[in-house]
MARLO-392388 format. One record per residue (C-alpha): y, x negated, z. Coordinates in steps of 0.02 Angstrom, whole numbers, padded with zeros to 5 digits. Layout:
BEGIN
> y	x	z
> Y	X	Z
...
// end
This chain:
BEGIN
> y	x	z
> 00319	-01094	00200
> 00246	-00937	00275
> 00138	-00846	00170
> 00094	-00693	00270
> 00050	-00506	00257
> -00139	-00439	00181
> -00210	-00611	00188
> -00358	-00660	00305
> -00242	-00754	00395
> -00065	-00820	00389
> -00025	-00986	00307
> 00097	-01113	00317
> 00121	-01218	00193
> 00239	-01376	00157
> 00283	-01430	-00025
> 00183	-01595	00003
> 00016	-01467	00020
> 00088	-01359	-00126
> 00071	-01521	-00233
> -00117	-01535	-00183
> -00136	-01380	-00301
> -00142	-01417	-00477
> 00038	-01414	-00554
> 00129	-01346	-00694
> 00287	-01410	-00799
> 00402	-01278	-00882
> 00559	-01280	-00954
> 00680	-01159	-00925
> 00861	-01082	-00957
> 00921	-00929	-00865
> 01093	-00860	-00819
> 01170	-00888	-00653
> 01305	-00783	-00612
> 01416	-00901	-00510
> 01375	-01062	-00626
> 01343	-00985	-00808
> 01184	-01039	-00910
> 01076	-01138	-00800
> 00921	-01267	-00899
> 00775	-01350	-00787
> 00629	-01417	-00776
> 00508	-01355	-00642
> 00346	-01424	-00567
> 00221	-01338	-00435
> 00078	-01241	-00419
> 00074	-01035	-00502
> 00106	-00931	-00373
> -00059	-00858	-00418
> -00149	-00995	-00376
> -00073	-01020	-00226
> -00119	-00816	-00161
> -00293	-00854	-00201
> -00293	-01018	-00118
> -00237	-00908	00054
> -00387	-00795	00048
> -00287	-00617	00013
> -00379	-00456	00040
> -00353	-00389	-00110
> -00506	-00325	-00212
> -00492	-00434	-00360
> -00657	-00332	-00436
> -00546	-00160	-00452
> -00428	-00148	-00564
> -00341	00001	-00519
> -00313	-00043	-00344
> -00228	-00219	-00369
> -00088	-00116	-00444
> -00025	-00054	-00288
> 00010	-00243	-00208
> 00190	-00303	-00214
> 00234	-00477	-00154
> 00411	-00509	-00069
> 00507	-00692	-00085
> 00639	-00740	00061
> 00742	-00880	00047
> 00809	-00973	00190
> 00993	-00895	00152
> 00904	-00725	00175
> 00882	-00680	-00013
> 00744	-00594	-00076
> 00647	-00544	-00242
> 00495	-00430	-00256
> 00369	-00447	-00378
> 00217	-00350	-00425
> 00032	-00424	-00396
> 00006	-00354	-00595
> 00157	-00480	-00643
> 00060	-00618	-00591
> -00129	-00549	-00620
> -00213	-00651	-00776
> -00292	-00463	-00806
> -00115	-00399	-00828
> 00059	-00497	-00848
> -00029	-00668	-00823
> 00140	-00725	-00800
> 00163	-00895	-00762
> 00292	-00893	-00603
> 00291	-01072	-00507
> 00317	-01095	-00329
> 00404	-01260	-00388
> 00379	-01440	-00287
> 00516	-01531	-00404
> 00668	-01481	-00514
> 00722	-01590	-00662
> 00594	-01727	-00587
> 00680	-01726	-00396
> 00571	-01670	-00246
> 00601	-01510	-00166
> 00499	-01583	00010
> 00661	-01568	00085
> 00752	-01398	00025
> 00585	-01322	00020
> 00498	-01230	-00143
> 00572	-01132	-00258
> 00528	-00952	-00358
> 00528	-01006	-00532
> 00505	-00852	-00640
> 00513	-00921	-00828
> 00523	-00742	-00916
> 00668	-00686	-00821
> 00834	-00702	-00918
> 00941	-00676	-00752
> 00910	-00814	-00622
> 00933	-00691	-00472
> 00727	-00713	-00431
> 00746	-00911	-00438
> 00728	-00893	-00253
> 00769	-01085	-00161
> 00690	-01137	-00013
> 00599	-00999	00013
> 00524	-00986	00203
> 00415	-00854	00161
> 00304	-00753	00050
> 00219	-00567	00115
> 00097	-00475	00007
> 00042	-00299	00025
> 00003	-00136	-00030
> 00149	-00022	-00095
> 00154	00137	00024
> 00056	00286	-00010
> 00109	00421	-00122
> 00147	00585	-00028
> 00071	00715	-00134
> 00154	00888	-00159
> 00065	01032	-00066
> 00028	01148	-00193
> 00101	01313	-00181
> 00040	01447	-00092
> 00044	01627	-00184
> 00173	01751	-00103
> 00078	01897	-00067
> 00225	02068	-00127
// end
């Protein structure tokens, strides 16, 4: 899995390397459009911990500056989900979103890590076989120009 974007430098991580970070366990249930309700136990590091270890170039001291940052998580099948930095930042949403290294006790070394979003009722953001995580700012907003007075 490649982590790139607003980092000191891009990082390549294997499932075994992810396993070296502090692990968290969650039991989740979510609705899968093709398979109905799913119930699984996942284990792996928090996405927040993985990103912090990757040395993001994000001003962590300024709250408002952090709100502009987005994450995209892409799987081997091209499925992609967007998250905001604020969802995982402990000073904002602080969600315990994981990069799972195992599902129901089975290691994901061969398949690759899986994004786990425990607060989601829909399983669409449960990205399997993650190939990349990108971190970057949202585009700068285009500010409207003030209207110029018309002469009569």
